[in-house]
C-alpha positions, -999 to 999 in steps of 0.1 A, spaced: -242 408 899 -248 425 865 -233 458 855 -251 463 822 -288 459 816 -303 456 782 -341 462 780 -366 453 754 -391 481 748 -425 468 737 -441 446 764 -412 452 788 -409 489 795 -442 499 779 -475 484 769 -479 493 732 -508 470 725 -533 496 713 -509 515 690 -493 484 674 -526 465 668 -542 497 654 -513 502 631 -513 466 619 -550 467 613 -546 499 593 -519 482 571 -540 451 566 -570 471 556 -549 485 527 -548 449 514 -585 445 518 -581 425 551 -605 435 578 -596 427 614 -626 422 637 -607 413 669 -575 432 673 -563 410 701 -555 385 674 -527 409 664 -508 407 697 -483 384 680 -471 414 661 -458 430 694 -421 424 696 -409 405 665 -398 423 633 -428 434 614 -418 420 580 -414 385 596 -448 388 612 -467 399 581 -452 369 563 -457 344 591 -493 353 601 -508 365 568 -487 347 542 -474 378 526 -444 375 503 -414 397 511 -424 425 487 -459 428 501 -446 425 537 -423 455 531 -452 474 516 -473 465 546 -446 479 569 -447 512 550 -485 513 555 -481 504 592 -457 534 596 -482 558 580 -504 552 611 -479 544 637 -455 574 630 -483 599 636 -508 583 660 -500 547 670 -466 556 685 -483 573 715 -512 549 719 -489 534 745 -483 535 783 -454 528 807 -458 497 829 -462 507 866 -429 506 884 -407 509 854 -395 545 860 -386 536 896 -368 504 884 -347 523 859 -339 551 883 -327 526 909 -304 508 885 -290 541 872 -285 554 908 -265 523 916 -239 533 889 -247 506 865 -254 510 827 -288 507 810 -293 502 773 -323 496 751 -323 466 728 -354 467 706 -365 456 672 -383 489 668 -366 514 646 -343 538 665 -362 570 656 -394 555 670 -377 541 701 -361 574 710 -394 593 705 -412 569 728 -385 571 755 -385 609 753 -423 611 754 -424 591 786 -393 609 801 -373 576 802 -345 585 778 -325 601 806 -319 567 822 -303 551 791 -266 551 783 -273 538 748 -303 531 725 -298 498 707 -325 495 680 -334 484 645 -330 503 613 -358 517 592 -346 498 561 -348 465 580 -311 457 575 -309 453 613 -342 441 628 -338 407 643 -333 407 681 -300 387 679 -285 413 655 -298 442 677 -283 428 708 -249 422 690 -250 457 677 -257 470 712 -229 450 729 -204 461 702 -215 497 706 -211 495 744 -177 479 740 -186 449 761 -158 426 769 -171 404 797 -206 392 788 -211 377 822 -217 412 835 -247 418 811 -283 406 813 -311 410 788 -347 417 800 -376 410 777 -411 395 774 -410 373 743 -391 343 731 -370 362 706 -356 384 734 -345 354 752 -332 335 722 -313 367 711 -297 368 746 -287 331 744 -273 334 709 -251 363 722 -240 344 753 -260 365 778 -281 357 808 -317 368 805 -347 378 826 -381 368 810 -410 390 823 -446 378 825 -463 412 826 -458 417 789 -470 396 759 -452 363 765 -459 334 788 -438 313 811 -437 283 789 -425 304 759 -398 320 780 -386 288 796 -384 269 763 -364 298 748 -339 295 777 -346 323 801 -321 324 830 -348 339 853 -385 345 852 -400 377 867 -438 379 872 -438 416 881 -416 446 876 -407 444 913 -396 408 908 -369 420 884 -351 435 915 -346 400 929 -322 392 901 -302 424 899 
């Protein structure tokens, strides 16, 4: 039985595919790179953006940071709301909250964006804490975000905490912080990715998460 639930945002609570890929394509266009098929940018959903620009497009650190600035030009105005909540998520959060347990976000998205998204979709009311990245990238990796969240919540017994996410970095972040995890298949990861990363449980649907809580 878990008393504290940490949720990833992108690909777990909401489907941000349109907004993120549009924002990445906008940034790449600033470097003269045209993206024909935006589904090729799905790998940008979840991990820190700087890492993704370096990994998938070979940018050096300086160009990757500049690309993130361009990304935010589009995302901060338009892309942030090219997004939708997965069916069943509000009911899931409401049920957990009603049971008296705590809910926190643990996302690599900067805090000011994460809060705006939760507010926009009327989900912020379910959260006891918003664990997120910083705009200056000093805290962006999921492992660091989870540690920051645990410290902020004053967690002593980690056996009472579970991380819910859709990508391998969510699961690895949980493992590195000594937490159980639930890998979800309705986001942007797949079962093999989540199992290799060390997921404690796998949930195919939002309703399946209930089986483990």
